[in-house]
N, C-alpha and C positions, 0 to 999 in steps of 0.2 A: 558365565550370559546363560540364563536358558533358549535356545534355540524357540521358542514358544513367546518372546519378546515382539509384539508387535512389527512390522515394516512401517516405516514414515514416508509418505509422498506427499509432500508442504510445497506447495504451489502457490509464489509470490509473485501477483501482477505490481506492475509499474504506475503508482497515479489511476489507479481504482477505486471511486468513487462506491460508497454505501447500496447509492440507490440504484443498479446497473444489472439487477440478477430478474429474470421472471418470474420466478416463484418466490419473491421478496418483493411486488408489487408492480415494474416495471412490465408495461405491457409494448412497450415501443421496439425492445430488446430484443434478441432470440438466444437462450441459453440453455438449452433440454439439456445437457451432460451438469451444466452447474445444478439445475433445479434439480437434476436427482439426485445432489448429495444433500441436496436441503431435505426430501421428503428422506431420506434413510438415515437423515442423520441429524445435527443440531445449529441450527444457522442463529448465532451473536447478531440480533439487529442493531446494538450501540456499542459496536465493537470500536474503541480508540485510537490511534496512530499517538507515539508519545510526540515526532515532531512532524508538522508537515512539509521536509524538507527529507532528501531520499537519506543521507547517509549517515546522519544521528537517529533517524528512523529505526534503519538495518541493524545501526550499532546496538540499540536496545532492545531490538525483538529477539534478537542472537543472542545476547547477555542475562537479561529478563532484569536490566537496569534501569534506570532512567538517563537520557541520555548526557542532562551535568554529571553523573559520577562514571560514566563512559569516557569522559573526556573526548568524545568525538562529536562537536557538539554543530558541526556545519558541515555544509560541501567543499571538496577541495583540498582536506590537509594532507598531511605531508605524509603522515603516518598514522595506523591505527595502533592505539598507544595498548592495548592487550590490559587495561589493566582489569578487567575480567575475563577468564574465557568463556571461549563459543561455546553455547550449546554441542555443536559439531562435536567439535575437541573433545566435552565429557563423555559423547557419546560412543565417537571411537576410540577413548579409552577404556568402555565398559563392554567392549566389543560390537558394535555397529560397523558396518562397513557404509564409507559414507561418500557420495558424491553431492558435488557442487556443478549446476547446467546452467547457464546462464550467466547474469551479473553479481557481483559483489558489491562494490563501493563501499567499502570501511574507511577508502581512503581515495588520494584523485588519483583518474584516470586521465586528467588532461596532458596532452604532450608523451605522454609514456603508459605501458601497460599496470595496472593498478600489483603493488606489490603483496606478495601472499602471508598471510599472518599463520602462527602457529592453530590454522583451523583445520585439521581432522579429514580431511577431505581426501580421502585415496582417490576416489576419482575427478577431473578435474576439465571440464570444460566451458569455457571462460569465454563471453562475450558483454560485456561492458555496453554498448550500444551499437546499433545495425548503421552506422557508420564507418569509414577506412582508414582512420588516422595511424592506425599503430602498422608499423613496418613485418612488425611478427608477434607473437604470442596471443593473439586475436582471433582464438578456435571457431569462430562462427565467418568468420571472413575467409580464414581457409577454404573450412566448407564449401563456402560458394565456390572460391576458384576449385575448388577438385572435380564442382558441375561443369567445370568450363567458360565461367562467368568472373566480371568483376565486380567488385559490390559499390565501389565506390561507382562504379558509372548506371549499375542499375538505378540508384538513390537518385539519379537525375531521372531517372523517367517518369516524365507525366502521367502513366499509369501507376504508379507504385513498385516496388519490388515484386514481384509475380509468387502468388503465397506459398508453390511450390519451393524456391528459393529466401522466403520471407525468414525472420530471426525467430519466431514464436513456431513456425515447423520444425526450421533445426532444435528449438530447442524439446520438441516431440521426438525428434527423431533420434537426438541423444540421449533421452530419457530412457525411451525404450529401451535399446540398447544395453541401459544398465538392469534395468530392470529384469531384461532376458537374461543375466550374468549369474553363472551355475556360482551359488554358496554355500556355506553350510551354518552362520551366522543371520542375523534380521540386517534390514541394508535401511539408508535413508536417504532421498532425493531430493536435493533443494531446487529447487525449478525455478530459478526468476526468470519471469517472464520480460523483456520489455516491455511494451505496449500495455496499455493506450497511453504513453507520455506521449508526448509530442514529437515528430512534428507532424500527428496529425494525418498521416499519409496512407492508410491500406492500401491494399491491394484494390485493381478495379475490380475484379471478380466481387471482392466484398460491398466495395464502396456502392454501387453501383445495385445491392439490397436494401439500401438504407436512404430514402427519397429526403431530402431539409423537409419538404414541406409537409410529412407526414408528421414529423420530428413534436414533441413541446417547445414551448419558450421556456427561458430557464427562471429562475426566481428573478424579479426585475424591476424596482421602480425610480420613478424619476427623483423619488428623494435620494436614492442611491447615488447619483452624481456628486453631490453633495459631501453628502457623507465618506465616499472615498476619497475625495479630493482632502479630504481633512486628515485622513489615514494616508494617505501619500505622501503627507510629509515624514513620514515616520519611514518608510520602506520604498525603496523605487520600485519593486517586483507589481506593484497593482497599476491595472490598465486600466483607467477608467473610460470606459464604452459604453454606447446603448448597443442593445444586444443586434442591431443592424450593423453596426458599426465597430468592431472588436479588434484592436489591434492585437493581430496575431502574428509575434514576432518570426516564428517559423511559418509563410504563409502556406495554408493548406492550397489543394488544387481547386478550379474551380468545378461549381455544382455541377453534376451528371443531370442530362433532359429526363424533363419530367416522364413517368409514365404514358403520356399519349403522345410523345417524341417532340412535343414544342418545347423552344429553349426558355427556361426559368429566367427571368426577370431580375431578381433581386441580387443585389450584389454576392460578391463569392464567397466577402469575409464576414458574413452574418452567423450570429450566432447559433441556427438553426443547423448549416454546413458542418456547424463543428463538433454538435450534437451527435447528427451522422455518421460522421467520419468516426467517431469517436467510440460509437455502437459497433459499426462496422469489424473495428481492432477489436471488439468483447467479443465478437460473433467469432471470429476466425482463432482468439483463444481458446470458446466454447470447443469448436470443431476439433481442435485439438486435443484438447479435454478427453474427450470422447476415443481418441484413436490411446492414448494413457490407459484408458479404463477399460478398454475392450483385451489389450495386451496384459492388463493385473488378472481378466475373466479367463482368459486363453490360458495363460501359465497357472492357473488354480493361485491363485495370490491375494486375492480381492477380499478373502475374510480374514483375511489373518496381515492386511493391509491398510493402518489410519490415515486417511487420507484429508490435508487441511488445504482449504482454499480462502487466498486472503490478498491481499496488497502493503504495501509500504504507506502511504498514503494517498488521498484522492486528489480530487479536480474542482477549480473552480465553475468551471464548462459556463462560462458566461453570467452565473450565478451575480447579482450586485454588480455588473459591468466587468466581474473582470476573471479573467483566464491563469492556467495553471495554479503553480504555489507560490509561495511565496511570509510575509509576517502577519496573515493571514488566519482566523480558526474557526471561521463558518462549515457547518454541518459536511458541507459535500468535499471539504478539504482536508478533514480531520478524524473523519467518520466512516471507515473502511469494513469490504464484506469479510467476515470470517466465519468459517463453516468448519467441524467436525464431522466426517463418518469415519464410524466401521462397525458393519457390518454385523449384529447380532449381540452386541458388549456397546454401543453407546446407541442412547433414548433417537427413537428415530421419531421426522415431522416436527423435531422441536424448535421450536419458533420463539428464544429467549429473548427480551427487552433487555436482562440486566445490563448494568454498566461494567462492560469491563474494557480491560485494556491490555493491545499487543504485547506488552512484557508480560501477560501472562500465560505466553505460549512454550517459554523455557518453563516451567516449572511444571506445566501440566506433559510435556516431555519427557520431564526425569521421572515425572510419578507415573509415568505412564512404564517407563522402562527399569522401576523399581529403585531408583535413585534415589540419594536423599538430596534436601531442596536446600540451597544455604541458607542460613539464616538472615545473612543481611541483603537477601534478594528483595525488590520489591515485587517480582511478579507473586500472581498468587495461585494453586492451581485449578482449572476449570473442568478436572477429572469429575467430581462429585455432582458436579450438573450433569456432566457428557452419560454419568452410569445410572441418572436420577436418584441420587442418594443424597441430592441437595434442593433445595427451594432453585426452581431456573430462575426466576425472573429478581433477583437479587445476588452480587455479588462483590459488587464497590458501592459504598456510597457514593465516591464523587471518583473524576479520572481527571489527570491532566494531561497536561501537552506544554512543549517547551521548544519554544525557538531565540539562539544563541549567536547573533551575528552568521547566519547559516549561508547565504549567497553572496550579498552586496557587500568586495573587499572595502569597497569608498566607503560605505555607510554603517555604521555600528548598530543594527537594533538590536534589540532585547524584550523578549515579552513573552509571558505565561496562559497558558491556557486554564480555567477550575471550573468542571461542569457537575452538579449536584441534576438528583432528578429533574430538576426545575428550572434552573439558572444556571446560565453561562456570563462566566467573570475572566473577560479579556484585559490584562496590565501591559501597559506599553512603557515599560521601563527608563524611567529619566522622562518620559513625556507626561503631562496634561492628560493628553487625550486617553482613552481606555471606552468600554464596549461593555454591556451588562442587556443581559435578554433573558425576558420570561419565556423559557421555550414550549409551554405549556398553552398561555395563551398567543403566544407569539412565536409559533412553530420556525416558520421561516427566516427571522432572526430583520424581520426590516425595522422593528421600533429600538431604537437605542435607549435603553435607560437610563447611563450613568450617569446624565445629570439632571435627570425629573427628581425635582426635590421629594415626594412621599416616596421614593424608594432607596434614599440614601443611607437608613438605618440596616437595608438588606445589606449596602453595594459595601460598606465598614465592616458588616459580620463575613461576608464573603473574602474580602480583603484580607480579614485577619484567618479564616478560614486554609485561605491559599497560603500566606505568608505561612502559616505552619506547616501547611502539605512541603512546601518547599525543603522546609527548614530538616524533616524529616527524613527527606530523599536524597538528603545529603551525603556525602560520599564520607565515611566517617575513617578511612583510612588501615593501617593493621589489626588487623584482629587483637585486642587486649589480652596479655597474658600477666599481666599483676597489675596490682596496686598503685604499683605508680614508675 
């Protein structure tokens, strides 16, 4: 491989919604460094994960295949099947020096450190979650211990883990060390920050920058209570509450005082408190991204480094009376940030509303490295759009998302989402309930048209298209080498 192949800094947060970036319209959060990537690169404003749950989403965007084909369909799996190679393995075999910093989560880390697969990572700094559940093998906990602290004690502090000892900061530290290493060929750093994942507990120094009273309301109408009560019979994950009484499984901390010093009288578990904590975590992520960008500039590597900023899935964040994730497909949960930046080679300042999927990242990386894209791969390279060689506002006619018994070991829920430019269809397989939204007339997804009489022809057409897409996405097995 030519040493001119670009380096790749691939930053993936955990559970970050699409609408959490200042340069893309959020006036409540502070993201100047992510904003700089938007200004100098390409931001895909309609990028969709292939599952609203960690493991199947990560399996899909590391292989370029839909979760149902990777056979890693839910969290808690005994092992990762390795049906298809990870892109890091392919790039490592072609000359890239690959590093993992943070989370991998292709198999269960419950009661154990996640077993490694044939992943291609030479540099390995592992942190499944900012907890202290593992006696050994958890590099972030070991790092905290080397600083003279015990992570298990810090996470009990009502002030949150201090920023200088936080997992987000550790990810930046280890990434910077990797970037600074001397090497002859190109490198890829896969940086998997745990935030803004629950328990929504940022350091106090960041929490106090975001007053809940200043935060926006979630998307909510009283009609959501009835809608979610019906759908909650399908999957346990949905917590049906009004914004003032959201049931947060991992209780967040009390509200900080108002800026005038007076106490806040609203309850500590309302949606605005949650949103403030969520934005505080994103602010910390942005600050640590800034440190990584500074080192790229300092070492003269910025001009030859592709930066990708994205997330594995979103967060309901109080919308429709829900929090966290589960068997739902609202925009806040399945639509995520996706930004590519490579100065001088990618279009600058482009905001593309083309429908794209996270599986499109793998063929894009292979394309960048001059490697062949497997014929069976579901992803499609975004490089023509990035280089200004293709229409920027069309990439796919539709996007898909899958959920197969992904969380609850007691309740077997299966659902698929099919979304084109106008409509979103959600099928809960084995159930009469479903969802159909006209995203032009109803972009906030309040009016479920599933049973609306004059929408039945549209629903049936979308059901046929969704079924066809599922069939075309199936794992066809080994390559054919003969007629029989």
